[in-house]
C-alpha positions in Angstrom: 30.3 0.5 -81.9 26.6 0.9 -82.2 24.9 3.5 -80.6 22.9 1.3 -78.3 26.0 -0.2 -77.0 28.0 3.2 -76.9 25.3 4.7 -74.7 25.4 1.6 -72.3 29.1 1.9 -71.9 28.9 5.6 -71.4 26.3 5.1 -68.4 29.2 2.8 -66.8 31.7 5.7 -67.7 29.7 8.5 -65.9 29.0 6.1 -63.1 32.8 5.7 -62.6 33.8 9.3 -63.4 31.3 11.4 -61.7 33.1 14.5 -63.0 34.3 14.8 -66.5 34.7 17.1 -69.4 33.4 16.5 -73.0 36.9 15.8 -74.4 37.0 12.9 -71.8 34.1 11.2 -73.5 35.2 11.9 -76.9 38.5 10.2 -76.1 37.2 7.3 -74.3 34.7 6.4 -77.0 36.5 7.9 -80.1 33.6 10.1 -81.1 33.2 13.7 -82.4 32.2 16.8 -80.3 28.8 16.8 -81.9 28.2 13.2 -81.1 29.5 13.4 -77.5 27.1 16.4 -77.1 24.1 14.2 -78.6 25.1 11.4 -76.3 24.9 13.5 -73.3 21.5 14.7 -74.2 20.6 11.1 -74.8 21.7 10.1 -71.3 19.9 13.0 -69.8 16.7 11.9 -71.6 17.0 8.5 -70.2 17.3 9.8 -66.8 21.1 10.3 -66.0 21.4 13.0 -63.6 24.1 15.1 -65.3 24.5 18.8 -64.7 26.8 21.0 -66.7 29.1 23.1 -64.5 31.0 26.4 -65.1 34.7 27.0 -64.7 38.0 27.4 -66.3 37.6 24.2 -68.4 33.7 23.6 -67.8 32.4 19.9 -67.8 29.9 17.8 -66.4 28.8 16.3 -62.9 26.6 13.4 -62.2 24.7 13.6 -58.9 25.9 10.7 -56.7 22.9 10.8 -54.6 20.5 9.8 -57.5 20.6 6.4 -59.4 21.5 6.0 -63.0 19.0 4.8 -65.6 18.8 0.7 -66.1 21.0 -0.1 -68.9 19.3 -0.6 -72.3 19.6 -4.2 -74.1 19.2 -4.5 -77.7 17.0 -7.4 -79.0 20.0 -9.5 -79.7 21.4 -8.9 -76.3 18.3 -10.0 -74.5 18.1 -13.2 -76.6 21.9 -13.6 -75.4 20.6 -13.6 -71.8 17.9 -16.2 -72.7 20.5 -18.4 -74.1 22.6 -18.2 -71.0 19.3 -18.9 -68.6 18.7 -22.0 -71.0 22.2 -23.3 -70.3 21.8 -22.5 -66.5 18.6 -24.9 -66.2 21.2 -27.8 -66.2 22.3 -26.7 -62.7 20.1 -27.8 -59.9 21.8 -25.3 -57.6 23.9 -22.0 -58.0 25.2 -19.5 -55.6 22.3 -17.3 -56.3 19.5 -19.9 -55.9 17.2 -21.1 -58.3 15.6 -18.2 -60.0 16.3 -18.8 -63.6 12.3 -19.2 -64.6 11.6 -16.0 -62.7 14.4 -14.0 -64.4 13.1 -15.5 -67.7 9.7 -14.1 -66.8 10.8 -10.6 -66.1 12.9 -10.4 -69.1 10.0 -11.6 -71.1 7.8 -8.7 -69.8 10.3 -6.0 -70.8 10.9 -7.7 -74.3 9.0 -5.9 -77.3 5.4 -7.3 -77.2 5.4 -7.6 -81.0 8.7 -9.7 -80.7 7.9 -11.9 -78.0 7.0 -14.8 -80.3 10.7 -15.1 -81.3 11.7 -16.4 -77.7 10.0 -19.8 -77.7 11.4 -21.0 -81.3 14.7 -19.4 -80.6 15.3 -21.3 -77.0 13.6 -24.5 -78.7 16.5 -24.3 -81.4 19.2 -24.4 -78.6 20.1 -27.5 -76.5 23.0 -27.9 -74.1 24.6 -31.6 -74.1 27.2 -31.1 -71.9 27.4 -32.6 -68.3 24.6 -31.4 -66.1 25.1 -30.8 -62.5 25.4 -34.2 -60.6 24.7 -33.8 -57.0 22.6 -31.3 -55.1 24.6 -28.5 -53.1 22.6 -26.9 -50.7 25.7 -25.1 -49.3 26.4 -22.8 -52.4 24.7 -19.9 -51.3 26.6 -19.7 -47.9 30.0 -20.7 -49.4 29.3 -17.7 -52.0 28.4 -15.5 -49.1 31.5 -16.2 -47.2 33.7 -15.7 -50.2 32.2 -12.2 -50.9 32.4 -11.1 -47.2 35.6 -12.8 -46.8 34.6 -14.9 -43.8 36.1 -18.1 -42.4 33.9 -21.5 -43.2 34.0 -24.1 -40.5 32.6 -27.3 -42.1 32.7 -31.4 -41.8 34.4 -33.1 -44.6 34.4 -36.7 -45.1 38.3 -37.2 -45.4 38.8 -35.2 -42.4 37.3 -37.9 -40.0 34.7 -35.7 -38.7 37.2 -33.1 -37.5 36.0 -29.5 -38.1 37.9 -27.7 -41.1 38.6 -24.3 -40.9 38.8 -22.6 -44.3 39.0 -19.1 -46.0 37.2 -19.8 -49.2 38.1 -17.6 -52.4 36.7 -19.4 -55.3 33.8 -21.6 -56.6 34.1 -23.9 -59.6 31.8 -26.0 -61.7 33.9 -28.8 -63.3 32.4 -31.8 -64.7 29.0 -31.6 -63.2 30.4 -30.7 -59.7 30.7 -27.7 -57.7 34.3 -27.2 -56.1 35.3 -24.8 -53.4 39.0 -23.4 -53.2 40.4 -21.8 -49.9 43.2 -21.7 -47.4 42.7 -24.1 -44.6 43.9 -22.2 -41.6 45.2 -25.1 -39.5 47.3 -26.7 -42.0 48.4 -23.4 -43.7 47.7 -24.6 -47.2 45.4 -24.0 -50.0 43.0 -27.0 -50.4 40.1 -27.7 -53.0 36.8 -29.2 -51.6 33.9 -30.6 -53.5 30.9 -28.7 -52.3 28.4 -31.4 -52.2 30.5 -33.2 -49.6 30.6 -30.0 -47.3 28.4 -29.8 -44.1 28.8 -26.3 -42.9 28.6 -25.9 -39.1 29.9 -22.3 -38.7 30.9 -19.1 -40.3 32.7 -16.2 -38.7 34.6 -13.1 -39.4 38.2 -13.7 -40.2 40.6 -12.9 -37.1 43.0 -11.1 -39.5 42.3 -8.3 -42.0 42.4 -10.1 -45.2 43.9 -8.8 -48.3 41.4 -7.9 -51.2 39.9 -10.7 -53.0 41.9 -10.0 -56.0 45.0 -9.9 -54.3 44.0 -13.5 -52.3 43.6 -15.0 -55.7 46.7 -13.9 -57.1 48.5 -15.3 -54.3 47.0 -18.5 -54.5 47.8 -18.7 -58.3 51.3 -17.6 -57.8 51.7 -20.5 -54.9 50.2 -23.0 -56.9 52.4 -22.2 -59.9 55.4 -22.3 -57.8 54.2 -25.8 -56.2 53.8 -27.3 -59.6 57.3 -28.6 -60.1 56.6 -31.8 -62.1 56.3 -30.8 -65.8 54.6 -33.3 -68.2 54.1 -33.8 -71.9 51.6 -36.1 -73.7 51.1 -36.5 -77.5 47.5 -36.4 -78.6 45.6 -37.3 -81.8 43.0 -35.2 -83.3 40.4 -37.0 -81.3 42.4 -36.4 -78.1 42.5 -32.8 -79.0 38.8 -32.8 -78.9 38.7 -34.7 -75.7 41.1 -32.1 -74.2 38.9 -29.2 -75.3 35.9 -30.8 -73.5 37.7 -31.7 -70.4 40.7 -30.0 -69.0 42.4 -28.0 -66.0 44.0 -24.5 -66.1 47.5 -26.0 -65.5 47.5 -27.7 -69.0 47.5 -26.4 -72.4 47.8 -27.7 -76.1 50.8 -27.1 -78.3 50.5 -27.7 -82.2 53.3 -27.7 -84.2 53.6 -27.2 -88.0 54.0 -31.0 -88.6 50.9 -32.0 -87.3 52.0 -33.0 -83.7 49.5 -32.2 -81.0 50.9 -31.9 -77.5 49.5 -31.5 -74.1 51.8 -29.7 -71.8 51.6 -28.6 -68.3 52.9 -28.9 -64.7 51.5 -30.6 -61.6 52.5 -30.9 -57.8 54.3 -34.2 -57.2 51.3 -35.4 -55.1 49.0 -34.9 -58.2 50.8 -37.7 -60.1 48.1 -40.3 -59.4 45.2 -38.0 -60.3 46.9 -36.8 -63.5 47.3 -40.6 -64.4 43.7 -41.3 -64.1 42.9 -38.3 -66.0 44.9 -39.7 -68.8 43.2 -43.1 -68.9 40.1 -41.0 -70.2 41.8 -40.5 -73.6 42.1 -44.2 -74.1 44.2 -44.9 -77.2 44.2 -41.2 -78.3 47.2 -40.4 -76.0 50.9 -41.3 -76.2 54.4 -40.6 -75.5 53.6 -39.8 -71.9 56.5 -38.0 -70.0 58.1 -37.8 -67.4 58.7 -41.7 -66.8 57.1 -41.4 -63.3 53.9 -40.5 -65.0 54.3 -43.2 -67.5 54.9 -45.8 -64.8 51.9 -44.6 -62.7 49.8 -44.9 -66.0 51.0 -48.3 -66.8 50.2 -49.4 -63.3 46.7 -48.2 -63.2 46.2 -50.0 -66.8 47.3 -53.2 -65.1 45.2 -52.9 -62.2 42.2 -52.4 -64.5 43.1 -55.4 -66.7 43.4 -57.8 -63.5 40.2 -56.7 -62.1 38.3 -57.4 -65.5 39.6 -61.0 -65.6 
């Protein structure tokens, strides 16, 4: 591990362990005593509020009332952030607003002056050709705030005939150019996913019950979804089909490749997701075959027949 990376990780370490001994640093980063001592001096030179304290074993203490110095980024790490910002330009909205250029400007100012000429050609050499965000979503910031503060969202949604929906949101997902919000609908007592550009928020309030931690809530959601997916499916794919899968797939499906060259998409869905999966498979064209179970194959064939009939 390079020195810059180690120092940054040590900053996080002392932020978490406000009291530590030299041996703790040595074990955590697999470094010698002399290196640990030099690193502590380096951290203090950067402004970390570390003081040595006496005692049976001695050690170090970090003043919790003083802020730690900012993380130091290497040139490659800074260029990596520029690269990420380049990708984010494809989003018209994000949970944090549209501050990409402002962030890039700030980062440029802290980039070494004699190296700033690298930024423009590096970014010009990178192009994102995936799906851009397809619909403006003004509610993202409010949804994100509700997730972080574990609030209940009240909103209108087209499929609910203008009847307000009450949801405890837990997750925002960008898929295929659209933002989606997953949450627990309190009236129907079930997990649902909504397309964010179709959500019209009319209220937000503190939950009536004391919610579990966000991590526990997401684990509960994932466990319940896995339990509800009782319909298992398999689909054989060509090499081109594998590429299509890698560009566009969902968490409840995966690829299995056998030594004889067979490529198989496997997964599980809820019975009410059969139509959705059949429509998804249409996107593979002639790159998908041996579709199972029979109910999925039947629905897939029906969709193809309907498609042919409508084109005549």
